C-alpha positions as CSV (number, residue, x, y, z in Angstrom):
1,M,183.6,125.8,199.8
2,A,181.6,125.0,196.7
3,M,182.8,128.4,195.2
4,L,186.4,127.8,196.0
5,L,186.3,124.3,194.3
6,M,184.6,125.8,191.2
7,A,187.4,128.5,191.0
8,T,190.0,125.8,191.4
9,V,188.5,123.7,188.6
10,G,188.2,126.6,186.4
11,L,192.0,127.4,186.7
12,A,193.1,123.8,186.0
13,Q,195.6,123.5,183.4
14,P,195.3,121.2,180.4
15,A,197.1,117.9,180.6
16,N,199.3,118.8,177.7
17,D,200.2,122.3,179.1
18,L,204.0,121.4,178.9
19,C,206.1,119.9,176.1
20,M,207.0,116.9,178.3
21,D,203.3,116.0,178.6
22,A,202.6,116.5,174.8
23,I,199.5,114.5,173.4
24,D,200.5,111.9,170.9
25,I,199.0,112.8,167.5
26,N,200.8,110.2,165.3
27,S,197.2,108.9,164.2
28,L,196.7,112.2,162.3
29,F,199.3,111.3,159.7
30,S,198.2,108.9,156.9
31,T,200.7,107.5,154.6
32,E,198.3,107.8,151.6
33,V,198.3,110.8,149.5
34,G,195.0,112.8,149.6
35,V,193.8,111.3,152.9
36,Q,192.8,113.8,155.6
37,L,192.5,112.8,159.2
38,A,191.4,114.7,162.1
39,D,191.4,114.8,165.9
40,G,190.1,116.9,168.9
41,P,188.6,118.8,170.3
42,F,191.7,119.9,172.4
43,S,191.6,123.0,174.9
44,N,194.2,125.6,175.6
45,E,192.0,127.2,178.3
46,G,194.0,128.0,181.6
47,A,197.2,126.8,179.9
48,T,200.6,128.6,180.6
49,G,203.1,129.8,178.1
50,E,206.8,129.5,177.2
51,P,208.2,133.0,176.9
52,E,211.7,131.6,176.4
53,L,210.6,130.6,172.9
54,A,209.3,134.0,171.9
55,D,212.5,135.4,170.3
56,A,212.6,132.8,167.4
57,L,208.9,133.6,166.5
58,T,209.5,137.3,166.0
59,D,207.8,138.7,162.8
60,I,206.1,135.3,162.4
61,W,203.6,135.6,165.4
62,V,202.4,139.1,165.6
63,D,200.7,139.5,169.1
64,V,203.3,141.8,170.4
65,A,202.8,144.1,173.5
66,A,203.4,147.6,173.6
67,G,207.0,148.5,173.7
68,E,208.0,144.8,173.0
69,T,209.6,143.3,169.8
70,A,208.9,139.7,170.3
71,P,205.5,138.1,170.5
72,T,203.9,136.8,173.6
73,I,203.4,133.1,174.3
74,D,200.6,132.9,176.6
75,N,198.4,129.7,176.8
76,T,200.1,127.0,174.9
77,V,199.4,123.3,174.5
78,W,201.7,120.8,173.1
79,F,201.4,117.6,170.7
80,Q,204.1,115.1,169.6
81,F,204.4,112.8,166.5
82,T,207.4,111.0,164.8
83,G,208.1,111.7,161.1
84,N,207.4,109.0,158.5
85,G,209.0,110.6,155.5
86,E,205.6,112.0,154.0
87,T,204.6,115.6,153.4
88,Y,201.6,117.2,155.1
89,Q,199.5,120.3,155.4
90,L,198.5,120.5,159.1
91,S,196.0,123.1,160.3
92,T,193.8,124.0,163.2
93,Y,190.1,124.4,162.5
94,K,186.7,124.6,164.1
95,D,185.0,121.2,164.2
96,L,184.5,118.1,166.4
97,G,182.7,120.3,168.8
98,S,185.4,123.0,169.2
99,V,184.8,126.7,170.0
100,L,187.8,129.0,170.4
101,Y,187.5,132.7,170.2
102,S,187.7,133.9,166.6
103,N,189.4,130.5,165.8
104,D,192.5,132.6,166.4
105,T,195.3,130.2,166.9
106,Q,199.1,130.3,166.2
107,M,201.3,127.3,165.6
108,A,205.0,126.5,165.9
109,L,206.6,123.2,164.8
110,Y,209.9,122.0,166.5
111,S,212.1,119.0,166.3
112,G,214.5,117.7,168.8
113,T,213.7,117.2,172.5
114,C,211.7,119.2,175.0
115,D,215.0,120.5,176.5
116,D,216.6,121.3,173.2
117,L,213.9,122.3,170.6
118,T,214.9,123.5,167.2
119,L,212.2,125.7,165.3
120,V,211.2,123.9,161.9
121,D,208.3,126.3,160.9
122,A,205.6,128.5,162.5
123,N,202.4,130.2,161.3
124,E,200.2,133.0,162.5
125,D,197.1,133.0,160.2
126,L,195.7,131.2,157.2
127,N,194.9,134.6,155.8
128,A,194.5,137.7,157.9
129,F,193.6,139.9,155.0
130,W,190.7,137.7,153.9
131,A,187.5,138.6,155.8
132,A,189.5,138.2,159.0
133,Q,186.6,139.3,161.2
134,N,184.9,136.1,160.2
135,G,187.7,133.7,161.5
136,W,190.4,133.3,158.8
137,W,192.7,133.1,161.8
138,Y,193.2,129.5,161.7
139,S,196.9,128.3,161.6
140,I,198.4,126.1,158.7
141,L,201.9,124.6,158.1
142,S,203.3,122.6,155.2
143,F,206.3,120.4,155.9
144,T,207.9,117.1,155.1
145,A,208.0,114.8,158.3
146,E,211.6,113.4,158.1
147,P,211.7,109.8,158.8
148,G,212.4,108.9,162.5
149,V,212.5,112.5,163.6
150,N,210.6,113.5,166.7
151,Y,208.5,116.7,166.3
152,W,206.7,118.8,168.9
153,L,203.8,121.2,167.9
154,M,202.9,124.1,170.0
155,V,199.5,125.8,169.6
156,D,198.7,129.1,171.3
157,G,195.9,131.4,171.4
158,F,196.4,134.8,170.0
159,N,196.6,137.8,172.6
160,H,194.3,140.6,171.5
161,Y,196.0,143.5,172.9
162,E,194.0,146.1,170.9
163,G,190.4,145.9,169.6
164,G,189.9,146.8,166.0
165,E,187.3,148.0,163.6
166,F,185.9,144.5,163.1
167,D,187.0,142.9,166.3
168,P,186.8,145.1,169.5
169,Y,187.7,142.1,171.7
170,I,190.7,142.5,174.0
171,G,192.1,139.4,175.8
172,L,193.4,135.9,175.0
173,A,191.9,133.6,172.5
174,E,191.0,130.6,174.5
175,G,188.9,127.4,174.2
176,D,188.7,124.3,172.2
177,F,190.1,123.6,168.7
178,A,190.7,120.6,166.5
179,L,193.7,119.5,164.4
180,R,193.7,118.0,160.9
181,A,196.3,116.7,158.5
182,I,196.3,115.9,154.9
183,N,199.0,113.9,153.0
184,V,200.0,115.9,150.0
185,E,202.6,115.3,147.1
186,P,205.6,117.5,147.5
187,L,206.5,119.2,144.3
188,V,210.2,118.6,144.9
189,D,212.4,118.8,141.8
190,R,209.3,120.0,139.7
191,G,210.8,123.3,139.3
192,T,211.9,122.8,135.8
193,C,209.9,121.9,132.5
194,D,212.3,119.0,132.0
195,N,211.0,117.4,135.1
196,A,207.3,118.3,134.9
197,R,204.7,116.1,136.8
198,S,202.4,114.4,134.3
199,I,198.7,115.0,135.2
200,D,197.4,112.9,132.3
201,E,195.1,111.0,134.8
202,A,192.9,114.2,135.0
203,F,192.2,113.8,131.2
204,A,191.7,110.1,131.2
205,E,188.2,108.8,130.2
206,G,186.1,108.1,133.3
207,S,188.1,110.4,135.5
208,N,186.5,113.1,137.6
209,G,189.2,115.5,136.3
210,I,190.7,116.2,139.6
211,V,194.4,115.4,140.3
212,G,196.4,116.1,143.5
213,P,196.7,117.4,146.3
214,F,200.2,119.0,145.6
215,D,202.3,121.2,147.7
216,D,204.4,124.0,146.3
217,S,205.4,125.6,149.7
218,E,209.0,126.7,149.8
219,S,209.4,125.0,153.1
220,V,208.7,121.8,151.2
221,T,210.1,122.3,147.7
222,G,213.1,124.7,148.5
223,L,211.9,126.9,145.4
224,G,211.8,130.5,146.0
225,V,211.7,133.8,144.0
226,D,213.6,133.7,140.8
227,Y,213.9,137.4,139.5
228,D,215.9,136.1,136.5
229,A,213.3,133.6,135.2
230,D,212.2,133.7,131.6
231,M,208.7,135.1,131.7
232,T,207.8,134.4,128.1
233,G,204.2,133.2,127.9
234,A,203.4,134.5,131.3
235,E,202.8,138.0,130.4
236,C,199.3,138.1,132.1
237,W,200.9,137.5,135.5
238,D,200.2,140.7,137.4
239,D,203.2,140.5,139.6
240,G,205.6,139.8,136.8
241,I,207.7,137.6,139.0
242,D,208.4,133.8,139.1
243,D,207.9,132.8,142.8
244,G,209.4,129.3,142.3
245,S,207.3,127.8,139.5
246,V,206.3,124.1,139.4
247,W,205.7,122.4,136.2
248,F,203.1,119.7,135.0
249,S,202.6,118.1,131.6
250,F,199.7,116.3,129.8
251,T,199.0,114.9,126.3
252,G,196.3,116.3,124.2
253,D,193.2,114.2,123.3
254,G,191.5,116.7,120.8
255,N,188.9,117.8,123.4
256,S,188.4,121.3,124.9
257,Y,189.1,121.9,128.6
258,D,188.8,124.5,131.3
259,I,191.7,124.0,133.7
260,Y,191.9,125.6,137.2
261,I,193.2,124.9,140.7
262,S,190.6,123.8,143.4
263,Q,190.2,122.6,147.1
264,C,190.3,119.1,145.6
265,S,186.9,117.8,147.1
266,N,184.1,118.6,149.7
267,T,185.3,115.8,152.0
268,S,188.8,117.2,152.4
269,F,190.3,120.7,152.9
270,V,193.4,121.9,151.4
271,Y,194.4,125.6,151.5
272,Y,196.6,127.8,149.1
273,F,197.1,131.4,150.3
274,A,194.1,133.3,149.1
275,W,193.9,130.8,146.3
276,D,196.1,133.2,144.4
277,G,197.9,131.4,141.7
278,Q,198.9,132.0,138.0
279,M,199.5,129.7,135.2
280,A,201.0,129.7,131.8
281,L,200.2,126.9,129.3
282,Y,202.6,125.9,126.5
283,K,202.9,123.1,123.9
284,G,205.8,121.6,122.0
285,S,209.0,120.5,123.8
286,C,210.9,122.0,126.9
287,G,213.5,123.4,124.7
288,E,211.0,125.1,122.3
289,L,208.0,125.9,124.2
290,V,205.1,127.7,122.4
291,P,202.8,129.9,124.6
292,V,199.2,128.6,124.2
293,A,197.3,130.4,127.2
294,C,197.9,132.4,130.3
295,G,195.8,132.6,133.4
296,E,196.0,135.1,136.4
297,D,192.6,135.8,138.3
298,Y,189.2,134.1,137.5
299,N,187.4,137.3,138.7
300,F,189.7,139.9,140.5
301,D,186.7,142.3,141.2
302,N,185.0,139.5,143.3
303,G,188.3,138.5,145.0
304,E,188.4,135.1,142.9
305,Y,192.0,135.0,142.6
306,W,192.5,131.5,141.6
307,P,193.9,131.0,137.8
308,Y,192.0,129.6,135.0
309,V,192.9,128.7,131.4
310,A,190.9,127.3,128.6
311,V,192.3,125.2,125.7
312,D,191.4,123.3,122.6
313,T,193.9,120.5,122.9
314,E,195.3,118.8,119.8
315,E,195.5,115.0,119.9
316,G,198.8,113.6,120.7
317,V,200.4,117.1,121.4
318,E,202.3,117.5,124.6
319,Y,201.4,120.3,126.9
320,F,203.2,122.0,129.6
321,L,201.6,123.8,132.5
322,R,203.7,126.2,134.6
323,Y,202.1,127.0,138.0
324,D,203.1,130.0,140.4
325,G,201.9,131.7,143.5
326,Y,201.3,135.4,143.3
327,H,203.8,137.7,144.9
328,W,202.0,139.6,147.6
329,D,203.2,143.0,149.1
330,N,201.3,144.9,151.8
331,N,203.9,147.7,152.0
332,L,205.3,146.2,155.2
333,T,206.6,142.9,153.9
334,D,206.2,140.7,150.8
335,W,205.7,137.1,150.5
336,S,204.7,134.4,147.8
337,A,201.3,132.8,148.0
338,E,201.8,128.9,148.4
339,G,200.3,125.8,149.9
340,S,198.3,122.9,148.8
341,F,195.9,122.5,145.8
342,C,194.5,120.2,143.2
343,F,194.1,120.6,139.4
344,T,190.7,120.3,137.8
345,A,190.5,119.6,134.0
346,E,186.7,120.2,133.1
347,Q,185.9,119.0,129.6
348,S,184.0,121.9,127.9
349,N,181.1,121.3,125.6
350,N,181.9,124.6,123.6
351,P,185.2,124.3,121.8
352,I,187.0,127.6,122.3
353,N,187.8,128.2,118.8
354,V,184.3,127.5,117.6
355,H,181.9,129.1,120.1
356,E,182.8,131.6,123.0
357,L,182.5,130.0,126.4
358,V,179.3,131.2,128.2
359,Q,180.4,134.1,130.6
360,A,178.0,135.1,133.1
361,E,178.1,137.6,136.0
362,F,176.6,136.5,139.3
363,D,175.5,138.9,142.1
364,V,173.7,138.6,145.5
365,F,172.0,141.2,147.5
366,P,171.7,142.3,150.1
367,N,175.3,141.5,151.2
368,P,175.9,141.4,154.1
369,T,172.5,139.7,154.8
370,E,170.5,138.5,157.7
371,G,169.6,135.5,156.0
372,G,167.4,136.5,153.0
373,L,169.2,136.7,149.7
374,T,168.4,137.3,146.1
375,I,170.6,135.9,143.4
376,T,171.0,137.3,139.9
377,W,173.0,136.4,136.8
378,T,173.4,137.5,133.3
379,D,173.1,134.1,131.6
380,A,169.6,133.5,130.0
381,A,168.8,130.4,132.3
382,T,166.1,131.2,134.8
383,H,167.2,128.6,137.6
384,A,170.3,127.5,139.3
385,D,171.5,125.1,141.8
386,V,173.5,126.8,144.6
387,T,175.8,125.2,147.2
388,A,177.1,127.1,150.2
389,F,180.6,126.4,151.6
390,D,181.8,127.7,155.0
391,V,185.4,129.2,155.6
392,T,186.8,125.7,155.9
393,G,185.5,124.6,152.5
394,K,182.8,122.4,154.0
395,A,179.6,122.2,152.0
396,V,177.0,123.5,154.6
397,G,173.9,124.1,152.4
398,F,172.4,123.0,149.1
399,Y,169.6,124.9,147.4
400,P,168.2,123.4,144.1
401,N,166.4,125.1,141.4
402,V,166.7,128.6,142.8
403,Q,164.9,131.1,140.6
404,R,166.7,134.2,139.4
405,G,165.6,137.5,141.1
406,Q,163.5,135.8,143.8
407,Q,164.4,135.9,147.4
408,H,165.7,132.9,149.1
409,E,166.4,132.1,152.7
410,L,169.8,130.6,153.3
411,G,169.1,129.4,156.9
412,L,172.8,129.6,157.8
413,P,174.4,130.9,161.0
414,V,176.4,134.2,161.1
415,G,179.6,133.9,159.1
416,M,181.2,134.2,155.8
417,Y,180.3,131.8,152.9
418,T,181.1,131.0,149.4
419,L,178.2,130.2,147.2
420,Q,178.8,128.2,144.0
421,I,176.1,128.9,141.6
422,A,175.5,126.6,138.6
423,T,173.0,127.2,135.8
424,E,172.5,124.7,132.8
425,N,175.0,126.8,130.7
426,T,177.6,128.2,133.2
427,S,178.8,128.5,136.8
428,G,180.3,131.0,139.2
429,V,181.1,131.8,142.8
430,V,180.3,134.8,145.0
431,R,181.1,135.4,148.6
432,V,178.3,136.5,150.9
433,Q,178.4,137.5,154.7
434,V,175.5,136.5,157.0
435,Q,175.1,138.7,160.0
436,K,172.5,139.3,162.8
């Protein structure tokens, strides 16, 4: 009898197994830009699926059984909220005590009613090509929640039909997960220089140099690939394509700046696909733009694809910053990098036209590591402060005054981490994998 009772409990379905029993998550959606809220953990263990919704998700969700064309919808749970007119980036993630196999979820957002659902958007993976074996299989959506519209969110676990090189597991991804949403500024109507969004606040005295978060997703802005766009000043862009550029402006103050995109802060997480953007900086007026600088990849060899430009600003001169997502092609399909991001304007102590900016190469070994790590760099400084970030962007370790060339114990669990390394002269990032 006891064994039978345990089996019955183990097969119990979650309370929000069906759309009609969706959990209310209105509390996730702040009306203040930059505020991120979270809730959970929730579980899809023992949940049933809705195979009748599979056809609309073909080519979006990719857990397709042999001989089939549509994905499987196996163990879904449901959530509900009402739109308030704001724009959000919504994601699953591992926190608040949640544990789901490989963090491998897939999401679909609907409007309407449970009896008549209309697909708004769906997502499979945050980035399946970026160290996928370490859990970049979270799901993420950017959307504007239209006022008064009822939305239904379906979260499913990926069905691993075939084991791979990095992940031999076969079966359903089940367990606990959390949800988080951040209010972002939609870059609607920012697709032209004439309507550039001012980011002067990033250059103001006393500012931390960070402005945003913004979102340039096509689902939010309606801006897509423009093969006929004028690419003058964007010659460093490797793809040579305008994927729906958005424009920003600021007024020079005579100081020198390094300008790049970022996650915004350690207390919130926004994501831009592979952080793979590209920038072109101009001065003058929208009718007569003069190229100043161009940025593609910070460090391509290390997979650091975020764009970066350096500029000596002229006081009182108007600058225009054109930002674009890289056009990806994996020989099966192509798409544009998009998502949410902040700009950081960091004042430089070394004017670009007077002294070369200190450029240093950073390296770690062994990589992968079982915990012990030696960090080296080409800068003359002998010590550095090192901060470790996990795959969600959360700071999980700080190691002050690390000596160059000396082994240091990270004390981190198995996973993929980004190390931010700062000497007194320069800084850089490297990725490191911790394994058993």
